[in-house]
N, C-alpha and C positions, 0 to 999 in steps of 0.2 A: 424740333421740342416734341415731337412725339419720341424722335429718337433718345433725347437725353432720358424723358420720361423710364421708357425702356432700360434702360439703361440703370440706371438709378435703382427698378426695383432691382436686376442680375444683382449689383453687386451687393443689393440688400439683404437678399435670398441668400448667398454665399458668406455672407456675411454669418447667417443664422444661421447655415452649417456648421461653422467652423465655431462657432461658439458650442453650440452642443455639442461638437464631436470634443471641444475642448473638454465640457462637463464632462463628459462620459469617463478621460484621462484621467479630467480631477480626481474622479472619486474613485479609480480603482487605485488599493493604497500601493505605497513604495514596497518594491522588494528590501526582503533582513539579506543584506552579506554575509555572506558563509564561507569557512576556508575550502578551499578547494579540493581535502580532502572527506570534506562533511559526506554524507549520506542521505541525497533526497527519495527518500521511499514515498513510492506512489500507493497508498492505503486503499487494495481493494480495485489498485487501477486508479485512474485521474476523477475516484469517486465524487469529489464536487460539481462536474459536469456533465456526468455520465454514467448511466443505469452499474453499480459495485460486480466486481466480481464479473465483466463480459470482455466480449472481445474487443470491443466499441470502448470501453473506458482502458482497457491495458495501450491498443492504440495512439489512444488521445496521450495518454502517460507516455508513449516514448516519444511522441510529437514535442511533448514540452520539454522533452531533457532529461528528464526524472533519472536518477542513477538503478532504480531498482525497482519492479514491478512485483507489489505483494501479492501472493495468493495465497490466502485463506483454503487449507483442503478438506473436503468431507467424503464420505465414502459414500457407491450404491448399492441396492440389494444386490444387484450381478459385482459387488468386489471393486467398482472402476470411483481414481479419484476422480474430484469433482473441482472446480473453483464455488465457493461459497462458504461465507461467512458462518451464517444460525447452522446448528441441528435440524432446523425445519425452513420450510420451501416458503413461510407462509406469508412472509413480510415481502421478498424479492421477487414473489413470481404472482402467477393468476392462482395458484393450485396452493393448496394446503396439506400437510401431514410430514412425517418425518422424511429426512434425505434416505433415510437407508430403507424408504418403505417403498423409496421407485426405481425403477433399474435403470440404464442410462435411457435408453430409448422413449420412455412413460416419463422420465425429466425432460429429455429436448424437445417437447410436444408442447413444455408450461412455455407462458410470454414471461422472459421476464426485464423487459424494456418499459412495459405501461405503467411500472408504478410512479417509477424514477418521472415519466412526462405528470402526474395526473400531482402528486407529491409538489413537484418547483416547478408550475405552469412557465415561468420565466426561462426556464434552461430546457424547455421542452424542444427534443427534436422527431419532427415527423415516422425516421426511422428507427429508430430507437425502438416502437411497437413491436412486439413479435418474437424480438432477439429471445435466441438462447442460453438456454445455460450452459458456459462451454467446459467436455471436463479436461484434466492435465494436461491431455496428452495434444487437445485442439490447439492450447497455447503452447505450446513447446514446437508443433507444427507449423502455428504461426507465427512468432519470432525465432526459435531455433538457436541458435550463441550470438546473433545480435543483440539479445538482450541481456539485462540480468535481472535474476527473480531472490526475493528474498518470499521462503515459503513456510507458511505455518500449520505442524499437525497438530491435528484434533481430534474426538470420539477419541476418549479413552480406553471403550474396549475396545474398539481394533486396530489396537497397539499391536506390532508387529507384524500385523497388515497390512499397515498403511505404511510404516518404514520402509519394508522391503516391497511394496506397491514403487514407493515413491523414489528409492534409491535402482531399480529394477528402472525405470522410464528416464531419468537422468542418465545413466547410462547408455541407452538409448539411443538418446537424444547431442553425445557428446559433450554432456555441460558436466563430467566432471575430469575431464584430460587434462586440464590447465587450474588447479587449484587454486594455486599462489594469486592469479586475479580475481578471486571470489567471486567467480560470478554465481553460485550459489552460496545464499544461508541460510539458514535453515535455525526457526526458532520454534516456540512450546511453552505451554507453563505448565508443561511435564516432563519433570526432570527424566522418568522414564525413558520414555521417549528419546533424546537427547542422548542419554545413556545409551539407547539399543545403536543412535546412528553414530554415535561417536567412537564405541568397540569395534565394529568392521570399518567405516572411516576417517582416523583421524584429520583428514587432510580439510575435510569440510567444517566451514568458518562455525560455529553454534550461539546461538543465544539464547540465556535463558529470562522469559517472560517472569515481573513479580505482580502479582498478586495487590489489589492497591492499599489492599488490609494489609500486608507483608512488609511492605516500602520500610517502613520503619521500624521495623524488627532487625532485618540486616543489617551485622558488625561485620568487623573486618574477618570473622574465623567464616562465616558465612561466604564471603564474596571471594575469600579464598579455595573453597571448597568447589566454588562458581569454576573458578578459574581451569582447576584441573581439568574440566570439559570442556566447557566456554570459552569466548571469547567476548561478549559483553551479555552485558541487560537489558530487558526493554521494559519500560515503570509507565506508567501513566503520568503525563508529564502536570496534570492538577497535583503531585503526587514526589514531584523534584524537588528538594531540599536544594538547595545548595551545599548544606556539608554531608548531605547523602551521591552527589555530584562529587565531591570531589575525594569521597572512601569510595565512588567505584575507578574514578580515574586512577586514584593511590596504588587500586590493587592488579592495576593493568590489564583492567577490561573497557570495552567498551563501553558503549552510553546510547541508546537510542530508544529516547521517549515519543511516545502516541497519547492521542495523535492532537497536531498540533497544525491548528487551522486559525491561526489569528499571526498578524507582523506583530504585536506585543508579544505573543506567546512565543513567538519563533526567537523573535531578542533572547525574552530571557533563559529558556533553552543553551542558547549560543553563550549568550555570558557566561551559563554557569556550566559550561563545559562539555554539553552533549557534540556527542561524535555523530551526529547523525540526528535524523528524523520519521517520522511516519507522519502524511501529510494526506487531505482530503485534494489541496488546491497547490500546484507544487511551482506553481507561479509566485507564491509567496516568496522564495529564497533563489537569491540569486550569488553563482561563484564567483569568487576574486577568478584575477588573475591566475 
């Protein structure tokens, strides 16, 4: 009889574990099926699961199967390109001040991960604490030609110098040797920045980012002008209408909305004809065979 009771409780316990796991699995949204050539772009790395713009976020993005690692560029006081979205360190480190006021060595002393653990305790990992801001060279050293990169130029007052430094690093790490592979895509809100790159490297695919307040104003003439130097446009998905998407595709341009973080929104932009998307959650999209 005692053995029967033990067996009963073992079965009950196993059933509870299975039920709990089933509930966890059922709460995970079913990914949206996207075309095989749809570009799944890891927005600041796998930033839904790890501190943005850190090597940890990029490693996770690659493990999850992202097509591109997105890297926003800022420039340090000593002219080094680093991966960071904001022009200040306040939001994503334990420091304060403009990125341009720090040397690379000073920037490396900042903690770029603890903020994530504090903001998202349910996703916190002990090893996130104390991780540092990576330079662009750090990223290339880590991933080399094994990853695809989607790089955004920023800080308008650094134009010329930023583009020159970027192109030099891309060349140094042999990332421009097979342009037909689209291993590197460069985007910017600045037409000036993109034109600087296009003038010297026509083979690099460029994406013109469109400010949300101007998305509704673009007409066929504007898109035709963009087509002379860029391969596509990026726009906030909240401002992506079916008519705009149709006009972009009719102009022969790719369409990469940002930042798409829910299943309904991913399904919506795919239905409108987007050819790629920036997302913090790479597992929202699943490629067709």
